[in-house]
C-alpha positions as CSV (number, residue, x, y, z in Angstrom):
1,X,19.5,-2.7,17.0
2,X,17.1,0.0,15.6
3,X,13.7,-1.2,14.4
4,X,11.0,0.9,12.7
5,X,7.2,0.8,13.5
6,X,4.5,2.2,11.3
7,X,1.0,2.9,12.7
8,X,-2.1,4.4,11.1
9,X,-3.2,7.7,12.7
10,X,-6.8,8.8,13.0
11,X,-6.8,12.6,13.2
12,X,-9.8,14.8,13.6
13,X,-10.8,17.2,10.8
14,X,-8.9,20.1,12.5
15,X,-5.9,17.9,13.3
16,X,-5.8,16.7,9.7
17,X,-5.9,20.4,8.6
18,X,-3.1,21.2,11.0
19,X,-1.0,18.3,9.8
20,X,-1.4,19.4,6.2
21,X,-0.3,23.0,7.2
22,X,2.7,21.5,8.9
23,X,3.8,19.7,5.7
24,X,3.1,22.8,3.7
25,X,5.3,25.0,5.9
26,X,8.1,22.5,6.1
27,X,7.9,22.2,2.3
28,X,8.2,26.0,2.1
29,X,11.2,25.9,4.4
30,X,12.9,23.2,2.3
31,X,12.3,25.1,-1.0
32,X,13.5,28.4,0.5
33,X,16.7,26.8,1.8
34,X,17.2,25.3,-1.7
35,X,16.7,28.6,-3.4
36,X,19.2,30.3,-1.0
37,X,21.9,27.7,-2.0
38,X,21.1,28.1,-5.7
39,X,21.4,31.9,-5.5
40,X,24.6,31.7,-3.5
41,X,26.2,29.4,-6.1
42,X,25.1,31.6,-9.0
43,X,26.6,34.7,-7.4
44,X,29.9,35.9,-8.8
45,X,31.6,35.0,-5.5
46,X,30.4,31.3,-5.9
47,X,29.5,31.3,-2.2
48,X,28.5,27.9,-0.7
49,X,25.9,27.8,2.0
50,X,26.0,24.9,4.5
51,X,23.5,23.4,7.0
52,X,25.0,25.3,10.0
53,X,24.4,28.7,8.4
54,X,20.9,27.9,7.4
55,X,20.1,26.3,10.8
56,X,21.4,29.5,12.5
57,X,18.8,31.5,10.5
58,X,15.8,29.5,11.9
59,X,15.5,31.7,15.0
60,X,15.0,34.8,12.8
61,X,12.7,33.0,10.4
62,X,10.4,31.8,13.3
63,X,10.3,35.3,14.8
64,X,9.5,36.9,11.4
65,X,6.7,34.4,10.6
66,X,5.2,33.3,14.0
67,X,1.9,32.2,12.5
68,X,3.4,29.7,10.1
69,X,7.1,28.8,10.7
70,X,6.9,29.7,14.4
71,X,4.1,27.2,15.1
72,X,6.2,24.1,14.6
73,X,9.0,22.3,16.3
74,X,12.4,23.8,16.0
75,X,14.0,20.4,15.9
76,X,11.7,19.2,13.1
77,X,12.7,22.2,11.0
78,X,16.4,21.4,11.6
79,X,15.6,17.9,10.4
80,X,14.1,19.3,7.2
81,X,17.3,21.4,6.6
82,X,19.4,18.3,7.2
83,X,17.3,16.5,4.6
84,X,18.3,19.1,2.1
85,X,21.9,18.9,3.1
86,X,21.9,15.2,2.6
87,X,20.4,15.7,-0.9
88,X,23.3,18.0,-1.8
89,X,25.9,15.6,-0.3
90,X,24.5,12.8,-2.4
91,X,24.5,15.1,-5.5
92,X,28.2,16.0,-5.0
93,X,29.1,12.3,-4.3
94,X,27.5,11.3,-7.6
95,X,29.3,14.1,-9.5
96,X,32.6,13.0,-8.0
97,X,32.0,9.3,-8.9
98,X,30.9,10.1,-12.5
99,X,27.2,9.0,-12.1
100,X,24.2,11.0,-13.2
101,X,24.2,13.9,-10.8
102,X,20.5,14.7,-10.3
103,X,20.6,18.2,-8.8
104,X,18.2,18.6,-5.8
105,X,14.8,19.9,-7.0
106,X,12.1,22.0,-5.5
107,X,9.3,20.1,-3.9
108,X,5.6,20.6,-4.6
109,X,3.2,20.6,-1.6
110,X,1.7,17.3,-2.8
111,X,5.2,15.8,-3.1
112,X,6.4,16.7,0.4
113,X,4.9,14.0,2.6
114,X,7.2,13.5,5.6
115,X,8.2,15.5,8.6
116,X,10.8,14.1,10.9
117,X,11.3,14.7,14.7
118,X,14.8,13.7,15.7
119,X,14.0,13.0,19.3
120,X,10.9,11.8,21.2
121,X,9.9,14.5,23.6
122,X,11.3,17.4,21.5
123,X,8.3,18.7,19.6
124,X,6.5,15.4,19.8
125,X,5.6,12.7,22.3
126,X,4.8,9.1,21.6
127,X,2.1,7.6,23.8
128,X,1.3,11.1,25.2
129,X,-1.8,9.8,27.2
130,X,-0.4,6.7,28.9
131,X,-3.3,6.4,31.3
132,X,-5.8,6.3,28.4
133,X,-6.5,2.9,26.7
134,X,-6.4,4.7,23.4
135,X,-2.8,5.4,22.2
136,X,-2.1,8.9,21.1
137,X,0.9,10.8,19.8
138,X,1.3,14.5,20.4
139,X,2.8,17.0,17.9
140,X,3.6,20.6,18.5
141,X,1.0,22.7,16.8
142,X,-1.3,19.8,16.2
143,X,-2.3,18.2,19.5
144,X,-2.9,14.6,20.7
145,X,-3.7,12.4,17.6
146,X,-5.2,9.0,18.0
147,X,-3.1,6.1,16.7
148,X,-4.2,2.6,15.7
149,X,-1.4,0.8,17.5
150,X,-1.8,-2.8,16.2
151,X,1.3,-4.1,18.0
152,X,3.5,-3.3,21.0
153,X,6.5,-1.0,20.6
154,X,9.6,-2.7,22.1
155,X,12.5,-0.6,23.3
156,X,13.1,3.1,23.7
157,X,11.6,5.3,21.0
158,X,14.3,7.4,19.4
159,X,12.7,9.3,16.5
160,X,9.2,10.1,15.3
161,X,8.0,10.9,11.8
162,X,4.7,12.0,10.3
163,X,4.0,10.5,6.8
164,X,1.1,11.2,4.5
165,X,0.1,8.5,2.0
166,X,-2.8,9.5,-0.2
167,X,-5.6,10.3,2.2
168,X,-4.1,8.5,5.1
169,X,-1.7,9.7,7.8
170,X,0.9,7.5,9.5
171,X,3.3,7.8,12.4
172,X,6.7,6.1,11.9
173,X,8.8,5.3,15.0
174,X,12.3,4.1,15.4
175,X,13.0,2.2,18.6
176,X,16.3,1.1,20.0
177,X,16.1,-2.5,21.3
178,X,18.5,-5.3,22.2
179,X,19.5,-7.7,19.5
180,X,16.9,-10.5,19.4
181,X,17.8,-14.1,19.9
182,X,18.8,-15.8,16.6
183,X,16.6,-18.5,15.1
184,X,17.7,-22.1,15.6
185,X,20.1,-23.3,13.0
186,X,18.7,-25.4,10.2
187,X,22.0,-26.3,8.5
188,X,20.5,-25.3,5.1
189,X,21.9,-22.9,2.5
190,X,20.0,-21.8,-0.6
191,X,20.6,-19.6,-3.7
192,X,17.7,-17.6,-5.2
193,X,17.2,-16.4,-8.8
194,X,14.8,-13.4,-9.2
195,X,12.8,-13.2,-12.3
196,X,9.7,-12.1,-14.1
197,X,8.0,-15.4,-15.1
198,X,8.5,-16.6,-11.6
199,X,9.1,-14.1,-8.8
200,X,11.8,-16.3,-7.3
201,X,13.3,-19.7,-7.9
202,X,15.7,-21.3,-5.4
203,X,18.4,-23.9,-5.9
204,X,16.2,-26.6,-4.5
205,X,13.9,-26.2,-7.5
206,X,11.1,-24.3,-5.7
207,X,9.3,-21.7,-7.8
208,X,7.5,-18.8,-6.1
209,X,4.8,-17.4,-8.5
210,X,4.9,-13.8,-9.5
211,X,1.7,-12.2,-8.2
212,X,1.8,-9.3,-10.8
213,X,-0.3,-7.0,-8.6
214,X,0.0,-3.9,-10.8
215,X,-1.0,-5.9,-13.9
216,X,-4.1,-7.2,-12.2
217,X,-5.0,-3.7,-11.2
218,X,-4.2,-2.2,-14.6
219,X,-7.8,-2.0,-15.8
220,X,-9.0,-0.2,-12.7
221,X,-6.0,2.1,-12.7
222,X,-6.5,3.0,-16.4
223,X,-10.2,3.9,-15.8
224,X,-9.3,6.0,-12.7
225,X,-6.5,7.8,-14.6
226,X,-8.8,8.5,-17.5
227,X,-11.4,9.9,-15.1
228,X,-8.8,12.1,-13.5
229,X,-7.5,13.3,-16.9
230,X,-10.8,15.0,-17.6
231,X,-10.1,17.6,-15.0
232,X,-7.6,20.4,-15.7
233,X,-4.5,20.5,-13.5
234,X,-5.2,22.5,-10.3
235,X,-3.7,23.0,-6.9
236,X,-5.3,21.0,-4.1
237,X,-7.0,24.1,-2.7
238,X,-8.6,24.9,-6.0
239,X,-10.0,21.4,-6.9
240,X,-13.7,20.7,-7.0
241,X,-15.1,17.8,-4.9
242,X,-15.3,15.6,-8.0
243,X,-11.8,16.4,-9.0
244,X,-10.5,15.6,-5.5
245,X,-12.5,12.3,-5.5
246,X,-10.7,11.4,-8.8
247,X,-7.3,12.2,-7.3
248,X,-8.1,10.1,-4.2
249,X,-9.3,7.2,-6.2
250,X,-6.0,7.0,-8.1
251,X,-4.0,7.3,-4.9
252,X,-6.1,4.5,-3.2
253,X,-5.5,2.1,-6.1
254,X,-1.7,2.8,-6.1
255,X,-1.7,2.4,-2.4
256,X,-3.4,-0.9,-2.5
257,X,-0.9,-2.3,-5.1
258,X,2.0,-1.1,-3.0
259,X,0.6,-2.8,0.2
260,X,0.0,-6.0,-1.7
261,X,3.6,-6.0,-3.0
262,X,5.0,-5.3,0.5
263,X,2.8,-8.1,2.0
264,X,4.1,-10.6,-0.6
265,X,7.7,-9.5,-0.1
266,X,7.4,-9.8,3.7
267,X,5.9,-13.3,3.6
268,X,8.4,-14.6,1.0
269,X,11.4,-13.2,2.9
270,X,10.1,-14.6,6.2
271,X,9.8,-18.1,4.7
272,X,13.4,-18.0,3.4
273,X,14.8,-16.7,6.7
274,X,13.0,-19.4,8.7
275,X,14.1,-22.3,6.5
276,X,17.7,-21.4,5.7
277,X,20.9,-20.3,7.5
278,X,22.6,-18.9,4.4
279,X,20.9,-17.1,1.5
280,X,22.7,-16.1,-1.7
281,X,21.2,-13.8,-4.3
282,X,22.2,-11.9,-7.4
283,X,23.6,-8.4,-6.9
284,X,21.2,-6.8,-9.4
285,X,21.6,-3.3,-10.6
286,X,17.8,-2.8,-11.0
287,X,18.0,0.9,-12.0
288,X,20.3,0.0,-14.9
289,X,18.2,-3.0,-15.9
290,X,15.1,-0.8,-16.3
291,X,16.7,2.0,-18.3
292,X,15.0,2.9,-21.6
293,X,17.1,2.0,-24.7
294,X,19.0,4.8,-26.4
295,X,17.5,6.2,-29.6
296,X,19.0,5.2,-33.0
297,X,19.3,7.9,-35.6
298,X,18.4,7.0,-39.2
299,X,21.5,7.8,-41.3
300,X,19.4,8.0,-44.5
301,X,16.7,10.3,-43.1
302,X,17.9,13.3,-41.0
303,X,15.7,13.8,-38.0
304,X,14.2,10.3,-38.2
305,X,14.9,7.3,-35.9
306,X,15.3,3.6,-36.4
307,X,13.4,1.0,-34.4
308,X,15.2,0.4,-31.1
309,X,12.8,-1.9,-29.3
310,X,11.6,0.8,-26.9
311,X,8.0,-0.5,-26.8
312,X,9.1,-4.0,-25.8
313,X,11.6,-2.7,-23.3
314,X,8.9,-0.5,-21.7
315,X,6.8,-3.6,-21.1
316,X,9.8,-5.4,-19.5
317,X,10.5,-2.3,-17.4
318,X,6.9,-2.3,-16.1
319,X,7.2,-6.0,-15.2
320,X,10.5,-5.3,-13.3
321,X,8.9,-2.5,-11.4
322,X,5.8,-4.6,-10.6
323,X,8.0,-7.5,-9.2
324,X,9.6,-5.1,-6.7
325,X,12.9,-6.8,-6.4
326,X,14.6,-3.9,-4.6
327,X,11.9,-3.8,-1.9
328,X,12.1,-7.6,-1.5
329,X,15.9,-7.6,-1.1
330,X,15.8,-4.8,1.4
331,X,13.2,-6.7,3.5
332,X,15.2,-10.0,3.2
333,X,18.3,-8.3,4.5
334,X,16.5,-6.7,7.4
335,X,14.8,-10.0,8.5
336,X,18.0,-12.0,8.1
337,X,19.8,-9.6,10.4
338,X,17.1,-9.9,13.0
339,X,17.1,-13.7,12.8
340,X,20.9,-14.1,12.8
341,X,21.0,-15.4,9.2
342,X,23.5,-14.5,6.6
343,X,22.6,-13.0,3.2
344,X,25.3,-12.7,0.5
345,X,25.0,-10.8,-2.9
346,X,27.1,-12.3,-5.8
347,X,27.9,-11.1,-9.3
348,X,25.1,-12.3,-11.6
349,X,27.3,-12.5,-14.7
350,X,26.7,-15.8,-16.6
351,X,24.9,-17.4,-13.7
352,X,22.2,-18.7,-16.0
353,X,24.6,-19.6,-18.8
354,X,27.1,-21.7,-16.9
355,X,26.6,-25.4,-16.6
356,X,26.5,-26.5,-12.9
357,X,27.8,-30.0,-13.9
358,X,30.8,-29.3,-16.1
359,X,31.2,-25.5,-15.9
360,X,30.9,-24.8,-19.6
361,X,29.7,-21.2,-20.2
362,X,28.0,-20.2,-23.4
363,X,25.0,-18.1,-24.5
364,X,23.7,-21.1,-26.5
365,X,23.4,-23.1,-23.3
366,X,20.1,-21.3,-22.7
367,X,18.1,-21.6,-26.0
368,X,14.8,-20.3,-24.4
369,X,13.8,-18.4,-21.3
370,X,13.1,-21.5,-19.3
371,X,15.2,-24.3,-20.8
372,X,18.9,-24.9,-20.1
373,X,20.9,-27.5,-22.2
374,X,24.6,-27.6,-21.9
375,X,26.3,-28.0,-25.3
376,X,29.3,-29.6,-23.7
377,X,27.9,-32.3,-21.4
378,X,24.2,-32.3,-22.4
379,X,23.0,-31.4,-18.9
380,X,19.3,-30.3,-19.0
381,X,17.4,-28.3,-16.3
382,X,15.2,-25.3,-15.8
383,X,17.3,-22.2,-16.5
384,X,16.2,-20.4,-13.3
385,X,17.2,-23.5,-11.2
386,X,20.6,-23.5,-12.9
387,X,21.0,-19.8,-12.1
388,X,20.0,-20.3,-8.5
389,X,22.4,-23.2,-8.1
390,X,25.3,-21.1,-9.6
391,X,24.4,-18.2,-7.3
392,X,24.5,-20.5,-4.3
393,X,28.0,-21.9,-5.2
394,X,29.3,-18.4,-5.8
395,X,27.9,-17.2,-2.5
396,X,29.5,-20.1,-0.6
397,X,32.8,-19.4,-2.2
398,X,32.7,-15.8,-1.3
399,X,31.6,-16.6,2.3
400,X,34.5,-19.0,2.7
401,X,36.9,-16.4,1.2
402,X,35.7,-13.7,3.7
403,X,36.1,-16.1,6.6
404,X,39.6,-17.0,5.6
């Protein structure tokens, strides 16, 4: 299996400057390749440019600009071109399926934060000073950068990536390692219902509180954003020190919220994986759930709009984003795969409206957000527990059908 490791780097001032220049030049390469594809498509001949053609031009680009593009690893530049090619492949796939296309966009220097090295030893070297007690990673054009390696890397390192998050730099490794031994069987199966009031409710009636990290940090974020708004928009190189401090403050607060959300997701997923052999959850379309409501035109007043509940929906969307369901489900699936557990996604339709006792389904069965009362048999329970119970039953049925 392939496992990822993420470590904090501690570059010197010159190394940090070189890392920033590397991101800048890869961003320039990405935008130039995107412009070439746009120009080719807009030409009367409707020519299409592919990855192979752009990759073949790298040798000439590096020879023409040796002080910038020629400094960096050839393989990492190929990886940047592949990144653009994947963006176009995803765009055409969405066009074909009828989804919102989302044409690939140009990247600003501050929005291009990752450079990939497809192979360890080709433009980069993990643990480049093995005889030194301090772990270092070497990048072409940057040098040997200190790494805060807080845990051992198991297996053979396959790829290396540089990632910038705010003012911090990270190295991300992927290592190939044998499949770990599965955890001992517990004989337990559980269904989970994700929500806002409670982050998670399982079919056993256990509620996991929603930490609401973004809401708790809202006052500090608001003050930091207001302080930042007093400065006119400038490129990073043109900012004053006070302006840069304001930018860094906002980035630090957002980074802290993100880390808190990840920590909560990891701990909750690990608890589920250790206690249960089978975990069923709702197959949520989170992007659709957090869409803004469509505007309603006022037929009596041209150019005016009727109330559509956008303000209330915006608050709900913030709560959905703060809960981080998508991140949690991704982590749950990864941990379950490593532990030899099974995770099943089921259709969430009517899971909180169907009675687990008699099967009666009606909207009126759930009079409030928390209460469930079946109009047919009178069964009463917490609505989230009912939803989790129905999710578990649907998951077991689907698992049995797949095994058959």
